[in-house]
C-alpha positions, 0 to 999 in steps of 0.5 A, spaced: 522 327 698 515 323 697 510 324 703 508 317 706 501 317 708 501 316 715 507 321 716 502 326 712 497 325 717 501 326 723 504 332 720 497 335 719 495 333 726 501 337 728 500 343 724 493 343 727 495 343 734 501 348 733 496 353 729 491 352 735 496 355 739 497 361 735 504 359 733 508 360 727 513 354 724 519 359 726 517 360 733 514 353 734 521 350 732 525 355 736 521 353 742 522 346 741 529 346 739 528 344 732 530 347 725 525 350 722 526 347 715 526 340 719 520 342 722 516 344 716 518 337 713 515 334 719 508 338 717 509 336 710 510 329 712 517 329 709 520 327 715 520 320 719 520 323 726 525 320 731 522 319 738 526 324 742 523 330 737 516 327 738 517 328 746 520 335 744 514 337 740 509 334 745 512 338 751 512 345 747 505 344 745 504 342 752 500 335 750 501 328 752 505 324 746 499 320 744 495 327 742 500 328 737 497 322 733 491 322 729 485 317 731 
């Protein structure tokens, strides 16, 4: 599936936040309650995120949802 430019930017931002916390995709996805393969697709910009998943990701990262989006 081709990556949409805006989804790719969000995925890059999520990857940077996750890596800054020293978490692997596998550990992060487990803590967020999201399948690792699905989360990998999010970081690659291949998945269009549902709002509920955005809340889960923000909560697991310990950030406000607005911080997930690139400037």
